[in-house]
C-alpha positions in Angstrom: 26.2 27.2 -38.8 28.0 24.5 -36.8 31.7 24.7 -35.8 32.8 21.9 -38.3 31.3 23.8 -41.3 32.9 27.0 -40.1 36.3 25.3 -39.7 36.0 23.8 -43.3 35.2 27.3 -44.7 38.3 28.8 -43.0 40.6 25.9 -43.9 43.5 26.9 -46.1 43.7 23.3 -47.5 40.1 23.5 -48.7 40.8 26.7 -50.6 44.2 25.6 -51.9 42.4 22.5 -53.2 40.1 24.7 -55.2 43.1 26.4 -56.9 44.5 23.0 -57.8 41.1 21.9 -59.1 41.0 24.9 -61.4 44.6 24.2 -62.5 44.0 20.5 -63.2 40.7 21.2 -64.9 42.6 23.3 -67.4 45.2 20.6 -67.7 42.5 18.1 -68.4 41.1 20.2 -71.2 44.6 20.5 -72.8 45.1 16.8 -72.4 41.8 16.2 -74.2 43.1 18.3 -77.2 46.4 16.4 -77.2 44.5 13.1 -77.1 42.3 14.1 -80.0 45.4 15.1 -82.0 47.1 11.8 -81.3 44.0 9.9 -82.4 43.9 11.8 -85.7 47.6 11.4 -86.4 47.5 7.7 -85.5 44.5 7.2 -87.8 46.2 8.8 -90.7 49.5 7.0 -90.0 47.6 3.7 -90.0 45.7 4.7 -93.1 48.9 5.7 -95.1 51.6 3.3 -93.7 49.4 0.5 -92.4 50.7 0.9 -88.8 50.3 3.6 -86.1 53.4 5.4 -84.9 55.2 3.5 -82.2 56.4 6.6 -80.4 52.9 8.1 -80.2 51.5 4.7 -78.9 54.1 4.8 -76.1 53.4 8.4 -75.3 49.7 7.6 -75.4 50.1 5.2 -72.5 51.7 7.9 -70.4 48.9 10.4 -71.4 46.2 7.9 -70.5 47.8 7.4 -67.1 48.0 11.2 -66.7 44.3 11.7 -67.6 43.5 9.0 -65.1 45.5 10.8 -62.4 43.8 14.1 -63.2 40.3 12.5 -63.0 41.2 10.8 -59.6 42.4 14.1 -58.2 39.4 16.1 -59.5 36.9 13.7 -58.1 38.7 13.4 -54.7 39.5 9.8 -55.3 43.2 10.7 -54.8 45.0 13.5 -53.0 48.2 12.9 -55.0 48.9 15.9 -57.3 49.6 15.0 -60.9 51.9 16.9 -63.3 52.8 19.8 -63.3 53.1 19.7 -59.5 53.8 15.9 -59.4 55.8 13.8 -61.8 54.8 12.9 -65.3 53.7 9.2 -65.5 56.2 6.7 -66.9 55.6 5.4 -70.5 54.9 1.7 -70.8 57.0 -0.3 -73.2 54.8 -1.7 -76.0 55.5 -4.5 -78.4 56.0 -3.7 -82.0 53.2 -4.4 -84.5 53.9 -8.1 -85.1 50.3 -9.2 -84.5 46.8 -8.4 -85.8 44.9 -5.6 -84.0 43.2 -8.0 -81.6 46.5 -9.8 -80.7 45.9 -12.9 -82.8 48.5 -14.2 -85.1 47.2 -15.0 -88.6 48.5 -18.2 -90.1 47.6 -18.8 -93.7 47.8 -22.4 -95.2 50.3 -23.0 -98.0 49.2 -24.9 -101.1 51.1 -28.1 -102.0 
């Protein structure tokens, strides 16, 4: 075994990263459950009222950013630690439901 491999095996940062990986893998699984619950609630809200809940849409933007941060940390694309060690991502302000789902405004002609 060469010296570099031995140094990596003895490195505290490598082993502490493993603990964070376990923590964030658990957080990822919890986030998946929350995401599924939001999707179901939004579907039924849309089914019953015709529009999804604005507050859950806003929270969903922060949750999606959080999941992105988790994946980046778990895959070593980032060394920044997400929540609960780091900060929770900020929610993005979303426009109210004034437009059709694809963003187009529907104009119907009026009869004379």
